[in-house]
N, C-alpha and C positions, 0 to 999 in steps of 0.2 A: 516498863516491858515492854510490848511491841520493836520500840527504837532498839533498845540492847540489844533484841533480839536479828533484828537488824542490821546491828550493827556483824556483832556475832557470823554469823553468816555471810557478807560481806566478806568476813577477812576469812572464814572457812573459804570460797568462793577462792579469794587471793593466793591467802596460800592453797588451793591443791591446784591453781592454776603453773604456780611455781614448782611444786612439784614435778608437774605433767613436764613445763619448760627443763628441767633439772635434766628428767632421766629421759627426755628425745636428745639432749647433750651430747651427756653419754651415750646412750647407743650409737647416736652418728662418732662419734671419736672412735669407738669401739669397733667398730666400720670401717673408719678408718686408718687403722692399723691392723686390723686383722679381717681372714677373709671373709662377707660376709654369712656364710653359714658358719663359720666358728663362732663369730661375736652373737649370732641366734640362737644358737648353743649354751653360753657363758650366760646370756644372759635368760634364756629359758630355764637355762639348772641352777642356776643360783649357781654356779659354781667356780665360786669362792678358795677352796680347795683339792688340787690335784690336778693335772696335766692333758691337756686332748690333747688326741692324736685317734689319726688315721695311718692305715700302713696301703700302701697300694702299692704294686707288681709293676708297673709298667709307667710311666714320669717321664717325662721329657723338659728336663727343667733349661733354663741360655740367663748366664748373664751377659747382659752389652752395657760398654763402657765407653767412656768417652776419657782416653792417655792420657791426649796433648790438653783436655778441658782448665789441666794444673796449670801449664804454660800459661794460659792463656786469663786465668781470675789473678784480679791483680787489686788491693783494697788503694786506691788513687783516692782522689778530689774530685779528680776529671768525671770516675767512670763511682759519682758517690759511694765511697767507700766498699767497693767493691758489689753493690746492690747493684748494680746495671749486668754483671758479668751474672746474675742468679737468677735476677728476671731473663736475660737470658736460658739460661739452664732450665730454669720452671717453665719457658715457652716450647722449649724440642722435649720435656719429659709430657706436657702436654698434650708436645703432639704426634708422640707416638704413643701416647693413654688415647687416644682419637682413634687411631690402628685395629684398635680393641672392637669398637661397636659397627667396624665391617663384619661380618655371616661370614667368611671363611678365613677369619679369627676366632668363631665364635666357641671354640675348646682351651682359648689360648689365655692364661688367665693373668694378671698383672700382681706378682708376691710384692715386692716393693720397689721402691729405690734408695740408693747409700750413697747423698754424692751425688757422683755424676757417672753411677752404676747402676744399670734399671733390670731385676732379677722377673723374670716369667716361669710359668707352668704353662703345660697342657699333658690330659691327661688326667687330672682333677677331677673326677669326679662326686664331692663329696657323699655317705649315706645314699649310698650307691652299688652295688658289686662291686670292686675293687678290678676283678681278672677284665680283662677283654681280650679281643680278638687280637690274632693278630694283623690283619684289614683296618682297625682301628690307632691299633697298636703309630704304624705306618700312619696314617692322615694324622696322630698328633706328630709324629715327628717334621712331615711335609708342611705340617702346619705351622709348625715353629718357628722350622728353616723360612718359610716363604715371611716371615712378619718380623724376623729378622735382616729380610732382605727388605721388605717396607718400611723399616727403622733406616740402612744405610740409605733407600731414595727419601726421603725425608730427613735425614741430616741435611744431604747434598744438596738440598733446596735450599733449605736457613744459611746453605752454605752460601747460600748462590747471594741470595737475598740481603745476608751479614753481611759479606766478605771474608768469611772465615774458613780456613781450613781442618775444619776436626774431623776425625775419622774416629769411627765405633771399629768397637772390637771383640769378637764375641764367642763364646762356648759356648756349646750344648753338654748335656749330656743324657746319658738314659737311662730308665732300671727300676732296680727296684727302692719304693721312701716312704722313710715314717716322718710323717708334716700334720 
């Protein structure tokens, strides 16, 4: 009987470990596609129904795209059916992401990337009062504009290293937002 108990205990521990692993993977996947604070709310409140949203009075949103990447992307045997082109795009995006680690860009949050377009915002303070002072609002605009200039500098460096001529097209909009 004790051998059977031991086997059941081992099986239980293995299944418990498997559940914890699946839970961790699920959390990481949610945090990968949603902002971390939204993922936490969905996990904690088990929001299987209903939509989560917050309203903000003053947010700055930026879209930055590499319009001539489409011309660069070619599927051929030389570049492993386009994988090398995608590897370079991934490297560019990773370099843009590294900029967010700088303290001066602490108010900037990457929202997502769609192909060769990078979306970021400043002024999102989840769970906090959504009205901000004019000074803080202006600081967010400046920080996001400086982030865009830093992205241009990064892309110019990559162009030098890879002998490319990628351009960065940036658009910014500010005002009220529901996210």
